[in-house]
N, C-alpha and C positions, 0 to 999 in steps of 0.2 A: 238574525240568527251567527254568530260566529263559528267558525271551526274549534275551538276549544269548548262549545256548548257541548255537556255529556249528551250522547245519544248512541241506540243501538243500530246494530248492521247485523244482517243475518242472513243464512240461508236454511235451507234442511240440515243441514252438517255440522255448522259451527254458527256461534253467535259471539260477535265482540260486543261487549257489554260496558258502561261507565264501572272504573276500577272504583273497586272501595275495600273496605277492613275486613268485609265478607269472605274477600277471596283467600284472606292470608294462607289459611291451613292448606288447600291447595295448590296454590303458587311456591309456597315452600315446600310440599311433597313433590312438585312437578319439581322443582329446581334440583332436589337430590336426587332427581328420575338422572343416571348418569355422570352424575355430580359437575354439572354443566357451568358449574363456577370456577372450576381448573385449568378454563382453558385462558388463556393468558390473556388472548387478543378480544376477548369480549367480557361485558362490563353484564354475566349475569350474578344477581344477589346470592348469597350462601342462606338455607332457609331458615339460618336465625337471621341475616337481614330482612327479610323479605318486608317485615312491617317497617322498616325505616326506608325500604325503597319505594314503598307503595305511600307514606308520608312525602316524601322527594316527588313523587310523581302528582299527587295530589296538590302541592305545593307549587308547582309549574302552572297547573292549570289555573289555579287560583290567581295568578298573574298573565292569564291568558295567553301563556305560549305552548302550551303543550294540551295535547285530550288523549287522558290515557285509557286500553282497555283491556279487561282481562278478556284473554281467547277461551270459550266454555265450547268444548265438545259436545255437540247435541247427543250424543249417543248417552255418555257418560254422565253428563251434566256438573262435570268438574271442568274448574281454569284449569287449562294445563301449559298456559303462558300469557307473556304479556307482550302488549302492542301499543307503539303512540301515533298521533301528528302530533309531530313537534316543529321549533321553533318556525310556529304561525305567522304568519305575517297576511293581516285581515286588509291592510289596506292594498296589496299589489296582487291578492290571492295567489299566494306561492306558501305551500308546506311541506314538510319533510314527513317522510314513514320510518319509522326507524324504535330503537331502543326495542327490540323486537327478539323474544326468546322464546322455544318449546319444547316441553318437555321432551327427552333423548326418545319417547317412544311412539310420539307421534311426527317426529320427522320425518319426512320424505312419504308422507302419505298422501299428499295433495292438499295438506290442510293451510298451508304458509301459501298457495296458488288461492284458495277460496278467501281467505283473508284478504290477502292483496287485491283482489279482483274487485271485494267490496270496500275497501278501501279508498282504492282509484275509483270505482265508480261515482261515489260519493263527493271525491272531489272533484272531477271532471263535469259529472252529471248535475250535481245538485248544487256546488259550491264554486263552481266556472274557475276553478283555479287552472292560471298562465304556464304552470310549471308544479310537476310534483317530482322531490329530489328524494333521494335515499343515499347513504352516505355509510361506508366500512371503510374498519382497519384495513390496510396492506395486507398484513398477513393471513385475513379470515377468508380464505378461499374458498370455503363452503356458501360464506354470506355471499362473497361477489361472483360467483357462480349461478347461484338463487336469485340475485337480482337480475344478472344477465340475463336469464332464462323469463323473467318475466317479461322481456323487452326493452329494458331502461338502456340506454345508453350511457357511455361512460365520459361525462365533461374533462375528467381531468382527477391529477393527485397533488393535494395540499402534501407538499412537503413540510414536517418538523409543524403538524397543525392543531396538534396538544400534547398533552404526557399521561401516560398510564399511568395507575396504579403504583408502581413501582419505579415511574421518573423517566422509563425509557420513553424516547421520543414515540410520537405517532404518526404515521403518513398515510391521512385519508382519503379514499376514493370516492368520487363523490360521480352521482349518476344521475339523470334525468329522464323521464317520461312526458312528453309536453301535447296539449291539446291536439294539433293535428296527425300526432301518432298514436290517440288514443285508441282511434276503433279498429286499427291492425290490431293494437295489444288486447284490444278485448275480445278479437274475435280468437287470437290465439290462446289467451287463457280460460277460453271458453271451451275449446277444442281440448287443452288440459283436463281442465273438470270433467268434461263429457270422458274423455278417455282413461280416468280414476274413479268413476261408479264403479 
């Protein structure tokens, strides 16, 4: 089994299910909640571009470099965002968790903590990853704080790492969690999830 093989990760609150075009309508509605695409430092699709984004992620899965999920809220049964295992390295067992976004109405509800817990648990306990990485735009303070709250450590900042759609240079903050750190991170996330019930 490869990290790019479709899987479902779930608990009683959230399910990460293989992304398909069946999620298009829910995800278009989710992107419109808070007009998330307007944040210049993120790459959330406009509602009318959700189909193209699903196509892009599924094409990367076909190449073995991404495993895309729809994030489904168990209460509503609707897809409320997207996330992925990306930049998959099945040889050295490294992976990045990224390309994640949630509709505004479920942000800061504990859903992200649960999703990251399920993904990290799979990466470390099932796939024996030697590192799980997170990357975000230097100016995306909300994302940086969320990654740091997980317990990930800042590895460094890649200056002029890429360009944004408007042509501006992007400085990318790189974080990671290593296998020996996972037990403490797991205990921390379990505590956070218990508190948010």
